N, C-alpha and C positions, 0 to 999 in steps of 0.2 A: 468943775462943770459950771456953767451958769444956770440960771432957772429953767428956761426951756429945754436945755439939754437934759437936766434932770428930770423934768416932766416927761419927754420922750422916752427916756430911760425906763422910766416907772411904767409908763403905758406898754412898752414893749415887754418888759419884765412881768407885767400884770397879764398880757395876753398868752405868752410863755406859761405862766402858771395856770391857767385856765385850760390851756390845751393839754398840758401834762396831767393835770387832775382828770380832764375828760377821759385821756389814754389810760389812766391807772384804774379809773372807775369801770371801763370797758373790759380792761384786762382781768379785773377782779371778777367780773362777771360771765366771762368768757366758758361757753360750755366746755371746751377743751381743757380749761384750768379745772372747772370743778371735776371733770372725769380723772382728771391725773390726779387730784387730790384724794379719789375716792377709790382708785384703783391698786391693786397689789402688782407693782412695775417689777421688773427685772430687766438685766443687761442694760443695754445703751440708755434706754430711756429712765431706768431708775437714776443711772449716773447724772445724765443730763437734767433730769427733773430736779433733783436734788440741789443741783446748783442753781438752776433758773428760780426755784422757790426761796433760796436764800436770796438771790439777786433782787426777787420782788420785794422781798422784807426790808432789804436796804435800799429799795427804791422809795419805801414809804417813809423811812427813818430821813431821806434825802430831803423828800417832798415836804416833810413837816419842818425840816431845819429851814428849806428854802422859802415855804410860807412865813415862818416866825420873821425871818431876814428882811421879806418883802414887806410885812406888816411893819416892822420895826421903822423901815425908810419912810413909808407912807405916813406915818404918825409923825416923823419929824418934819415932813415936807407939811402937812396939815396945820403944824402950828402957826404959821404966818402966810399970808398972802405972798408977801416980798421976803424970800428968806434972806438971813444975814450971812455975812460971809462964814461963821462959824457954822451955821447951818449946811450952808454948800459945801464946806469942806468936809463935816460929817458925811454928809449925803453922797459925796463923791467917793469918801472911802468905803462907805457901805456898799455903793452900788458897783464899783469898780474894783476894790481890792479884796483881797483874801480873807475877808471878815467873818466867814460862815465856817465854824468849828465844829466837826462831828466825830464824836467819839466812837472809836474802833471801826473806822471806814476804810483801812486798808483791806487788801485782798485776802481773804479769810480770816480777818479781823486780826491781822499780824501786827498792825498799827494800833497804838494807844488812841490818837486822835489825828485828824488830817483837816486842814484849811482849804476852803475852796472860795473863789469868787462866785458872785451870783450866774455869771456866764458860764464859767467852768462847772458848776454844779448841774445846770442844764444840759451842757454836752454829756455830762457823766451819766445822768439819768436816762438821756435819750440812748446812749450806748448799753447800759441794764434792760431798759425797755424793750429795744430790738432783740438783745439775745433772748430775753425770757417769751416774747412774744413768738419767735421763731420756733421755739419747743413746742409751745402750746398751738400754734397754728399747725406745725407737722403732724403731731400727734392727733389732733382733730381731723387732720385731711385723711389719715391712713385710717382711723375709727370708722369715718363716714363713708369710704370707700369699699374697704377690704372686707369687714364682717357681715356687711350685708349680700355683698357678692359670693362670699362663701355660704352662707346660709342658703341662698338661691340655687347654688350649685349642689348643696347637701340635700336640697329636696329633689332636684332632678336626679341624684344618686340614689336617693330612696325609690323613686318611681322606676329607675332603671334596674336596681336590685331585685324587686318585685317582679318585674316583667321576666330578668332573667332567671328566678326560682321558677317561675311559671313553665319555664321550657328548659329546665334542667341545668341551667348555667349555673354551678354550685361550687364553693371553693373545694379545691382538691379533686374536684372530677372535671374541670373544664379550666382553660387558662385564663378565660376572662372572669372566670369566678373568683379566682384568684386575685386579678387586676382589680376588680370591684372592693375585695377586702384592702388591698393596699391604697387604694384609693380614698376609702374611707377612714383609714388610720391616718392618712396624710392631711386631709381637711381637718380631722379633729385637732390634731397637733398644730397645723398652722393657723386655725382660728384662735387656739388658746396662745400660742407666741405672739400672734397680733394684737391680741388684748394686752397681753402683759410687757410687750416691748414694740410697740406701734413704730418707733423710730429706727428700729432695727430694719424696718420696711419702708424706708424712706431715701429717696435720691433727691439730693440738693441739685439745684439748677446750677450749671456750671456758669460762673463769672456773675451770679447775681448776688446782689447784698440786700435785697429786700427780705424782710423777715416773710417766712413760709415759703419762699421760692423753692421748687421742687415739685416732685410728684411721688405717688405712692408706688412702690417696686411690687409689680404684679407677676413677677416672673414664677414664682412656685405655683400662683393660682392659674396661671396661665397653661403651664403643664398639666396640673390637675384636670384642667376643664378639658385639654387636647386628650388625653387619657380616658376620660369618661366619655367623650365623642367616640374614640375607637372602640371601646366597649359596647356602646350603644348600638354602633354601627353591626357589630359583630352578632349582638343579641336579635337586633331585627332581622339580620340573615337567617338566624335560626328560626324566629318566629315565621319567616317566609317560608321556611322549609315545612314547618309543622302545616300550613295552609295550604301548599301543593304536593305535600310528600306522596301521596297516593298517585296523582296523575304523573308525577316524575318516576315514581317505581313502575308504573304500567309502562310508561315509554321506554324505560331500561331492559324489561320483560321483553317487550317488542323486538327491540332492535338485537337482542341476545338471540331470540326466536328466528330472526332473519338471518342472523350469522349461523345458527345451527342448520337452517334449512339448506342455506348456500354451502355448507360444507359437506351435508350429506349428498347435494348434487355434485359437488366436486369428486366425492368418493365413487359415486356411480359412474362418472364420467372417465373417471381414472380406470377404471375395469374394462369400460368401452374402448378406451385408447390402447389400453395394452392388448385387446383382443383385436382391434383393427389396424393398428400401426405398428410395422415391424421396425427394429432397430432403433427405436425412440425412447429418449431418456424422458420419463414421466416423474414430476416431483411427488413427493409423499405427501399425502393430506391429513393434518394433523386431526386429533379428536375434539370432540364439544368442550368448550372452556368452563371445565370444572370449579376452577377457582373461582370465577366471577359468579357463576351459581350460587356457589356456598357465601360468598360476600352478599348476593341479593337475598337470600334466606337471611342472612344477619341483618341487613337493612330493614327488612319487613319485620324482624324480631323488634327491633329498636322502636320502629313506628308503633307497634302494638303497645310496647312498654312507654311509650311517649317521653323516649330518650331521645329528644330533637337535638342536643347539641351533639351526641355521638352520631344521629342519621346525616347531620348537614354535610361533614366533610366526607363520609362515605358515600354518599349520593353524587357528589361532584365528583369523586373518583370513579364511582361505576359509570355515570354519564360518558366520561372521557374514555374510558377503556372498553367500554362496550362500543362504541363508534369506530374505536380502533380494530376491536375484533371484527365487526362487520367488513371493515375495509380490507383486513387480511383474508377474511373468507373469500371476498370477493377476487381479490388478487390471486388467491389460490385457484380457483376456478377459471380464470382467465389462464394461468400458466398450466393447469392440466388439459384444457380443451385447446390448447394451441396447435398440436398436431392434426386435430380435426379442422380447424378453421384453416391450416393450410393446404390439407386435402381438398376442402370444399372450395378454395381458391383456385387451386388446380383444376379441379373437374369444370369450375366455371370458365376458366382461360380455355381450356380446349375445347368446349362447347361451343364457346364464341367465335373461335378460328374456325370451326366446322361449320359455322352458320356462315362465316363470311365467303369460305369456299363455296359454298352452295350458290351465293348471290353472284358469284362470278361464274358460274356453270362449269365448274371443276369438280365436282362431288364424286366423278366417275374416275378421277386420276389414281392409276394403281398405287403409285408411289404414296399419295396423300391416303388411301384408305389403308394401305399398310401401316403406315406410321400412326393413324389415328387409332387402328385397332389394338396395336400394341400398347398405345399410351393409356386407352380405355381400359384394358384388361389390367393392368397394374391399378389404376386408381379405382376399380370396382371390386378387387379382388382382397381378400382379407387373410392374412394380415397384408396391409400394403407398405411396400417399400418406398417412402417418401422421396428419398433421394434419387432412386432410380425412376420413378414416376416422374419427377420435375425434369430428369435428363430427357424422358421420352416426350415429354409437353413441350421442351425446347426444339428438340428434333423435328416435331411436327410443325412448329412454328416457322423453322428455317426453311421447311420444305415449301410450306404454304406461301412464304414469302418470295421464294423463288420462283415459284409456279406462277405467282399473280404478278411478276416483273412484265410490263409489256416489252414485246420485241421491237426494235429499232428497224425501220425501213431501210434497204439498202441505197447508196447513191445511184444515178442513173448509168454513170460509166460503168458501175459494177453489175447492173441488172443482166441477166441472161438474154441473148438475142432472141426473137421471137422467129415463128416459121417463114415471115415474110422477107425477113432482113436476111436470113440464111441464104434462101434462094437468090436475091440480089448479088 
């Protein structure tokens, strides 16, 4: 190397020395490193930090050796403004040759000593620094992200537990109460694991070689948050029941009362149908919904005792089943009164045809009078034979239709001859 090459090499190595020193001091003061040094670690983090801490110790050893070698080279260069050939040869050996000897520099301290050139030593320090920084940055990122979020979720869990307790959602009495216990245990265990083993919750970025490339693994936290959301919605639903339970109970009572009245009307109508309609199959009418009444009484008792978690599902069931009961009662009334509706329809049809006959001036027709009277006697007698009455109405309709058909005029050739034509 000539003088200029030596000066350029010393300048470059001096800049690298400054950069390494700055990086080492920053690593030494990094908040993640201080946390790692003071934490009771376990799992992956314990293993990786042990290796990284040893690497940082070697880094300072390498740096001290690098500083000494660089200082020695600078001292030789500063002896003369124009170095001699012997000086240049010695500088070349120091700057380019493997002249830095470090005791115990092998991996795990297996080697007694190892020789490096200054360039090789810089590359080795950069390698150790990157590995150590990756551990520190990853641990710090997890500790910065997860514990705070877990604590916020824990505060929300505390509020939800208090609200759940106020509406009777307790462990052993309601599934959501058991869920809250499980979430509480999960968050406590998760926080302890995150503090002791942050690198167990780190996902490295695929294809990234930069220190700290990756993100915290929030899978367990996210599952706990979703579970708490589900419980909170359930508790809020129970709270809503507490707020409008009385109105809903009154609504169920009203629906069941209407169903009872409809069934009573159906039973009365059935007696009437059996008395007035002959040879008719009238369906039986069931009794009042006693089971629903008992459940309604139980719901009222739950409300009185503020057992909202028990009242909530019972009210939902009562509302659905009371609506079904009212629909069934209405269908029963419709089925029971169907024969009366048929009779009323036949009566109306008979009267309509009678009015039609009267409009056409055929009210005195003997056949129509006979068939009308026959149909009317059947429809207004008790018990009424609906099948026979329907046939009588049909006979009256046919007779009416035949009577009201206009007669066609005869052609002229077939008209009978008048008196004048016969005389001719």
